[in-house]
C-alpha positions in Angstrom: 9.3 -31.0 -7.6 6.1 -29.2 -6.9 5.6 -25.5 -7.7 5.9 -23.4 -4.5 3.9 -20.2 -4.2 5.7 -16.8 -4.2 6.3 -15.0 -1.0 3.0 -13.1 0.0 5.0 -10.3 1.6 7.6 -9.4 -1.1 6.6 -11.6 -4.1 9.9 -13.4 -4.4 9.7 -16.6 -6.4 12.6 -18.2 -4.5 10.6 -19.7 -1.6 11.6 -23.0 -0.1 10.0 -25.5 2.4 11.3 -25.9 5.9 9.2 -28.6 7.5 5.6 -27.4 7.3 6.5 -23.8 6.8 7.4 -22.0 3.6 10.3 -19.5 3.9 11.4 -16.6 1.7 15.2 -16.2 1.5 15.0 -12.5 0.5 12.8 -11.0 3.2 12.9 -13.9 5.8 9.1 -14.1 5.9 7.7 -17.5 7.1 4.2 -18.8 6.5 2.1 -21.9 5.9 0.0 -22.5 2.9 -3.1 -22.8 5.2 -2.5 -19.2 6.4 -2.5 -17.9 2.8 -5.6 -19.8 1.9 -7.4 -18.5 5.0 -6.4 -14.9 4.2 -7.7 -15.1 0.6 -10.9 -16.7 1.7 -11.4 -14.2 4.5 -11.0 -11.0 2.4 -14.1 -9.0 3.1 -14.6 -5.4 1.9 -16.6 -3.2 4.2 -17.9 0.4 3.8 -17.5 3.2 6.3 -20.3 1.9 8.5 -19.0 -1.6 8.6 -21.5 -3.1 6.1 -20.1 -5.8 3.9 -19.9 -4.8 0.2 -20.4 -7.1 -2.8 -20.2 -6.8 -6.5 -23.2 -5.0 -8.0 -24.0 -3.0 -4.9 -24.9 0.7 -5.0 -23.0 3.0 -2.7 -23.0 6.7 -1.8 -19.9 8.8 -1.4 -19.6 10.3 2.2 -16.8 12.8 1.6 -15.8 15.2 -1.2 -13.1 13.4 -3.2 -10.7 15.1 -5.6 -10.1 13.3 -8.9 -6.4 12.8 -9.4 -5.1 14.5 -12.6 -8.2 16.6 -13.0 -9.9 19.6 -11.4 -13.1 17.6 -10.9 -14.5 16.6 -7.5 -16.8 13.8 -6.6 -19.3 15.5 -4.2 -20.8 14.1 -1.0 -23.9 12.2 -1.7 -23.0 11.1 -5.2 -24.6 7.7 -5.8 -22.5 5.0 -7.6 -24.3 2.0 -9.0 -23.0 -1.5 -9.9 -19.7 -1.4 -8.1 -17.0 -4.1 -8.7 -14.7 -5.2 -5.9 -11.0 -5.5 -6.8 -7.8 -6.2 -4.9 -5.5 -3.3 -3.9 -5.5 -0.1 -2.0 -8.5 1.3 -3.9 -10.8 -1.7 -3.7 -13.9 -0.5 -5.6 -13.9 -0.1 -9.4 -16.9 1.9 -10.7 -18.2 4.5 -13.1 -19.2 7.8 -11.6 -21.8 9.8 -13.6 -20.3 13.0 -15.1 -16.7 11.8 -14.4 -16.3 8.3 -15.8 -14.5 5.2 -14.7 -12.5 5.4 -11.4 -11.4 3.5 -8.4 -12.6 4.3 -4.8 -11.5 3.3 -1.4 -14.3 1.6 0.6 -13.7 3.8 3.6 -15.2 6.8 1.7 -18.5 5.1 0.8 -21.6 3.8 2.5 -23.9 1.1 1.2 -27.3 2.3 0.0 
């Protein structure tokens, strides 16, 4: 028996095949393997202006951002070099001068 992928919606490992579709018994989500492959290949991170971002790009912060768990603030116009794109809600991993490593949302930056 081949290994079936977990449900992309809830992460359940109990998926089963129903013809060409895969079905999750826990959340009733139905999908095909081709849809999942297309979603992963089509993941593009864009800045606030719609420019495509890539690893190693330099960006500028377009809004004052409070640093969670600290009284620090990342000010408008702060330049961040050598970003790294990651999966998740905060899709940019970087180091901000004077603050240190942090994660940013791509909607609050613009490409330099």
